[in-house]
Structures are given as C-alpha cells and as structure tokens.
C-alpha positions as CSV (number, residue, x, y, z in Angstrom):
1,F,147.0,-164.2,-55.8
2,C,145.5,-160.8,-55.0
3,F,146.0,-159.0,-51.7
4,D,145.1,-155.5,-50.5
5,S,148.5,-155.0,-49.1
6,L,151.9,-156.7,-49.3
7,S,152.3,-156.0,-45.6
8,S,149.3,-158.1,-44.6
9,Q,149.8,-161.4,-42.7
10,D,147.9,-163.2,-45.5
11,V,150.7,-162.3,-47.9
12,I,153.4,-163.5,-45.4
13,D,151.4,-166.8,-44.9
14,Q,151.2,-167.3,-48.7
15,I,154.8,-166.7,-49.5
16,K,155.8,-169.1,-46.7
17,K,153.9,-171.8,-48.6
18,E,155.5,-171.2,-52.0
19,N,158.9,-172.2,-53.4
20,Y,159.9,-169.3,-55.5
21,D,163.0,-169.1,-57.8
22,V,163.1,-165.4,-58.0
23,G,160.9,-162.3,-57.2
24,F,160.6,-159.0,-59.0
25,V,159.3,-155.8,-57.4
26,Y,158.3,-152.6,-59.3
27,G,156.0,-149.8,-58.4
28,T,155.2,-150.8,-54.9
29,S,155.7,-149.2,-51.5
30,K,158.5,-150.2,-49.3
31,L,158.3,-153.9,-48.4
32,N,158.3,-154.6,-44.7
33,K,161.0,-156.6,-42.9
34,N,158.6,-159.6,-42.4
35,F,157.9,-159.9,-46.2
36,I,161.6,-159.6,-47.0
37,A,162.7,-162.1,-44.4
38,N,160.1,-164.7,-45.5
39,F,160.6,-164.5,-49.2
40,N,162.8,-167.6,-49.9
41,A,164.5,-166.5,-53.1
42,P,166.4,-163.5,-54.6
43,L,164.1,-160.5,-54.6
44,Y,164.9,-157.8,-57.2
45,N,163.6,-154.3,-57.2
46,F,163.4,-152.2,-60.4
47,H,164.1,-148.6,-59.4
48,G,163.3,-145.8,-61.8
49,G,166.5,-143.9,-61.2
50,D,170.0,-144.2,-59.9
51,T,169.8,-145.5,-56.3
52,E,173.2,-144.1,-55.6
53,R,171.8,-140.6,-56.3
54,Y,168.0,-140.7,-55.9
55,R,166.2,-143.1,-53.5
56,G,162.5,-143.2,-52.8
57,L,159.8,-141.9,-55.0
58,D,159.6,-140.1,-58.3
59,S,163.3,-140.5,-58.9
60,H,163.2,-139.7,-62.6
61,F,161.2,-136.5,-61.9
62,W,163.8,-135.5,-59.3
63,A,166.6,-136.1,-61.7
64,I,164.8,-134.0,-64.3
65,Y,164.1,-131.3,-61.8
66,H,167.9,-131.2,-61.1
67,K,168.7,-131.2,-64.8
68,D,170.5,-134.5,-64.3
69,I,170.2,-136.4,-67.6
70,N,172.6,-139.1,-66.2
71,G,170.0,-139.8,-63.5
72,L,167.5,-141.1,-66.1
73,I,168.4,-144.7,-65.8
74,L,166.8,-147.9,-64.4
75,T,168.5,-149.7,-61.6
76,M,167.8,-153.3,-60.7
77,H,169.0,-154.1,-57.2
78,L,168.5,-156.7,-54.5
79,V,165.9,-155.9,-52.0
80,D,167.1,-155.5,-48.4
81,E,165.6,-153.8,-45.3
82,I,167.0,-150.4,-46.2
83,L,165.0,-148.7,-48.9
84,D,166.8,-148.8,-52.4
85,N,170.0,-149.9,-50.8
86,G,170.7,-153.5,-51.9
87,D,173.5,-154.7,-54.2
88,I,173.2,-153.5,-57.8
89,I,172.6,-156.1,-60.4
90,F,172.1,-153.8,-63.5
91,K,172.0,-150.2,-64.4
92,T,170.7,-149.3,-67.8
93,R,170.1,-146.0,-69.5
94,L,166.6,-145.3,-70.7
95,P,166.2,-145.0,-74.4
96,L,165.6,-141.2,-74.8
97,S,164.7,-139.4,-77.9
98,K,163.6,-135.9,-78.9
99,E,160.1,-137.2,-79.5
100,L,159.7,-138.6,-76.0
101,E,157.1,-136.8,-74.0
102,L,157.4,-136.6,-70.2
103,F,154.1,-138.4,-69.6
104,K,155.5,-141.4,-71.5
105,L,158.6,-141.8,-69.3
106,R,157.1,-144.3,-67.0
107,S,156.0,-146.5,-69.9
108,V,159.6,-146.4,-71.3
109,T,160.8,-147.4,-67.8
110,T,158.3,-150.2,-67.5
111,Y,159.4,-151.5,-71.0
112,E,163.0,-151.6,-69.8
113,C,161.9,-153.5,-66.6
114,V,160.4,-156.2,-68.9
115,N,163.6,-156.4,-70.9
116,L,165.7,-156.8,-67.7
117,T,163.3,-159.4,-66.4
118,K,163.8,-161.5,-69.5
119,I,167.5,-161.3,-69.1
120,V,167.3,-162.4,-65.5
121,I,165.0,-165.3,-66.2
122,N,167.3,-166.4,-69.0
123,C,170.2,-166.3,-66.6
124,F,168.3,-168.4,-64.1
125,E,167.3,-170.9,-66.7
126,N,170.8,-171.3,-68.0
127,S,172.6,-171.1,-64.6
128,I,174.4,-167.9,-65.5
129,P,175.4,-165.9,-62.4
130,L,174.1,-162.3,-62.3
131,P,176.6,-159.5,-61.8
132,R,176.4,-157.9,-58.4
133,K,178.1,-155.0,-56.8
134,P,177.5,-153.1,-53.6
135,Q,176.3,-149.5,-53.8
136,H,179.2,-147.1,-53.3
137,K,177.0,-144.4,-51.8
138,I,173.5,-144.0,-50.5
139,G,171.5,-141.6,-52.6
140,R,169.4,-138.8,-51.1
141,Y,165.9,-139.9,-50.2
142,Y,163.1,-138.1,-52.0
143,S,159.4,-138.2,-51.4
144,S,156.7,-137.6,-54.1
145,I,157.5,-134.6,-56.2
146,P,155.1,-131.8,-55.5
147,L,152.5,-131.1,-58.2
148,E,153.7,-127.5,-58.5
149,L,157.2,-128.7,-59.7
150,I,155.9,-130.8,-62.5
151,S,155.8,-127.9,-65.0
152,K,159.4,-127.2,-64.2
153,C,160.2,-130.8,-64.9
154,Q,158.3,-130.5,-68.2
155,T,160.4,-127.5,-69.2
156,N,163.7,-129.2,-68.1
157,F,162.9,-132.4,-69.8
158,I,162.3,-130.7,-73.2
159,K,165.6,-128.9,-72.8
160,M,167.5,-132.0,-71.8
161,L,166.4,-133.9,-74.9
162,F,167.5,-131.2,-77.3
C-alpha cells in the first residue's frame, strides 16, 4: 500500500483491516496516537542513536557534534506515544572504520536495521522471546541539525575515527 501520510485516515482504516505479526518503523516522522493505538501487533522503531541520550532527529549527527563516539549506535525500541521512549529491544554499535565517510553513515545504519529485522523475524518464526528493558532515562530531544553545523560534524567524525 502507498499513502501520502501515515497520519491519514486511509492508513488507519487499512491497518484496522490487516492482521499483522509485527511492524517496523524507520525514517518516518512521529507516528500519531491513532496509528499506534490501531496497530494490532508489536511495533518496533529503529532509532539512529541512543534514545537514552539523543531523541528526535539527526541523532548520529548530534552525537558526532558532541564528540560522543558511544552515541553512534542503533537502538530498536517499542513504539509508544512518547517519541523515542518505548522499551529497548536491542542496542548495537555501528561498524565504524577509518575508511567510513560521514555521508555513508546513514547507509551503515540502514544495513544494521536490516540485520536486526532478520533477527526479530527469526525470533518470531521460532517463538523466541525478544529481550526488553525500560529506558532508564529520557534523552534530550533534538531537532534537525542546522546545515551550518555539518562541517563541524565532518571534522569531528574524522577525528573520532582516528
């Protein structure tokens, strides 16, 4: 199915008709309460960063801006009504190397999302329960990183990898 917005009533009507086993979210805006309430299966979000430190947008860029190499992880968490707040299923470090360029960081993150998706599907198919723990703290909310800070991120990223 293709929709202009996940907030539209057409989406809500469609998900009410379906019988999902699991749902995955990556790279979308905040899901509205109506969507979350009507999705009839576990709904997992892939968050590019540590939700207990960086919530919202461009989390990897903000971690790099703050020279926080430990913030360069991928968090998979349950979706709830509070942005990037649901119970954590997995946290995984991104595979970083000296050769990695900043513009490729999102593709590395996406690749790790695919790997975690395979793990979750395997767990569902084999009735293996997923780990789950509540977040211990709510990370700071960040909006999009301003364009004028990207060059600082580029410099920091190079230094972080060496």
